C-alpha positions in Angstrom: 0.0 0.0 0.0 1.4 3.4 -0.9 1.9 6.1 1.7 -0.6 8.9 1.9 0.5 12.4 0.9 0.6 15.3 3.4 -2.6 16.7 1.8 -4.4 13.4 2.2 -3.3 13.0 5.8 -4.6 16.5 6.6 -7.9 15.6 4.9 -8.2 12.4 7.0 -7.5 14.3 10.2 -10.2 16.8 9.2 -12.6 13.9 8.8 -11.6 12.4 12.1 -12.0 15.8 13.8 -15.5 16.1 12.4 -16.3 12.6 13.6 -15.1 13.5 17.1 -17.2 16.7 17.1 -20.2 14.6 16.1 -19.7 12.3 19.0 -18.3 9.2 17.3 -16.4 6.8 19.6 -12.8 5.6 19.1 -14.1 2.3 17.9 -16.4 3.8 15.3 -13.5 6.0 14.0 -11.1 3.1 13.8 -13.7 1.0 11.9 -14.4 3.9 9.5 -10.7 4.6 9.0 -9.9 0.9 8.3 -12.7 0.8 5.7 -12.3 4.2 4.1 -8.5 4.8 4.4 -7.2 1.2 4.7 -5.2 1.9 7.9 -4.8 0.1 11.1 -5.9 1.1 14.6 -2.5 2.6 15.5 -2.6 5.0 12.6 -6.3 5.8 13.5 -5.2 6.6 17.0 -2.5 9.0 15.6 -5.2 10.8 13.5 -7.5 11.0 16.6 -4.6 12.4 18.7 -3.8 15.0 16.1 -7.5 16.0 15.7 -7.7 16.4 19.5 -4.6 18.6 19.4 -6.3 20.8 16.9 -9.3 21.1 19.2 -7.0 22.1 22.1 -5.3 24.8 20.0 -8.6 26.2 18.8 -10.0 26.4 22.3 -7.0 27.6 24.3 -7.7 30.4 26.8 -7.0 33.2 24.3 -9.2 31.7 21.6 -11.8 30.7 24.2 -12.4 34.3 25.2 -12.7 35.3 21.5 -15.1 32.4 20.9 -17.2 33.6 23.9 -17.4 37.1 22.5 -18.3 35.9 19.0 -21.0 33.6 20.5 -22.5 36.5 22.5 -22.6 38.7 19.4 -24.3 35.9 17.5 -26.9 35.4 20.2 -27.6 39.2 20.4 -28.1 39.2 16.6 -30.6 36.4 16.9 -32.4 38.3 19.7 -32.7 41.3 17.5 -34.0 39.2 14.6 -36.6 37.5 16.9 -37.8 41.0 18.0 -38.1 42.2 14.4 -40.4 39.2 13.7 -42.4 39.8 16.9 -41.3 36.4 18.1 -41.3 37.3 21.8 -41.1 33.7 23.0 -37.8 33.1 21.2 -36.5 36.5 22.2 -37.2 35.6 25.9 -35.3 32.3 25.5 -32.4 34.2 24.0 -32.4 36.7 26.8 -32.2 33.8 29.3 -29.3 32.3 27.3 -27.5 35.7 27.4 -28.1 35.9 31.2 -26.8 32.3 31.6 -23.7 33.2 29.7 -23.0 36.1 32.0 -23.8 34.2 35.2 -26.8 36.5 36.1 -28.8 33.6 37.5 -27.8 31.6 40.6 -26.6 28.0 40.0 -29.4 25.6 39.2 -30.1 23.0 41.8 -31.5 19.7 40.4 -32.9 17.1 42.8 -34.1 13.6 42.1 -35.1 10.6 44.0 -34.5 6.9 43.4 -37.1 4.2 43.4 -37.4 4.2 47.2 -37.3 8.0 47.4 -34.0 8.1 49.3 -31.6 9.3 46.6 -31.2 13.1 46.3 -28.8 14.5 43.7 -27.6 18.1 43.9 -25.5 19.1 40.9 -25.6 22.9 41.5 -21.8 23.1 42.1 -20.7 19.9 40.3 -18.0 21.5 38.2 -16.4 23.3 41.2 -16.5 20.1 43.3 -15.0 18.0 40.5 -12.3 20.6 40.0 -11.5 20.7 43.7 -11.4 16.9 43.9 -8.9 16.7 41.1 -7.0 19.9 42.0 -8.0 21.7 38.9 -9.1 25.3 38.0 -12.7 24.9 36.8 -12.4 27.9 34.5 -9.0 26.9 33.0 -9.0 25.4 29.5 -6.2 22.8 29.2 -3.2 23.9 27.2 -1.6 22.0 24.3 1.4 21.1 26.4 -0.8 19.5 29.2 -0.4 15.8 29.7 -2.7 13.8 27.6 -5.6 12.4 29.6 -6.0 8.7 30.0 -8.5 7.1 27.6 -12.0 6.7 28.8 -14.1 3.5 28.5 -14.8 4.0 24.8 -11.1 4.5 24.0 -10.0 1.0 25.3 
């Protein structure tokens, strides 16, 4: 089998990146890659790793704040369009989204009970608690140089 060109490799990584963003598992990507590109699982893992690195670069702290500004601008534009069309229900939902983005509402508390009524789940501060448990900053986006995370169950 002949070796793929740099252009072909970049195209493959773009496809794998899109698959990751659409929620495909490692297994699904490996199967697709074997069928469509004629490569083994190790090469697929290399493409997956490179696609994830691209995601990390796109959403580093600097780009994340820019992404947030762009998102807010888009949401405000949608709000204005909803008002022009007298779609007040949509405008209200958009206002809530803007308020959520800026943290204007207190954290939501979600409670649930199990079959016997004994289990109560409170996830109002789940991100902060998880960050504290693992010694992380909940608002920090991992940088490209950070150690790669261990694969999850679908990556085995």
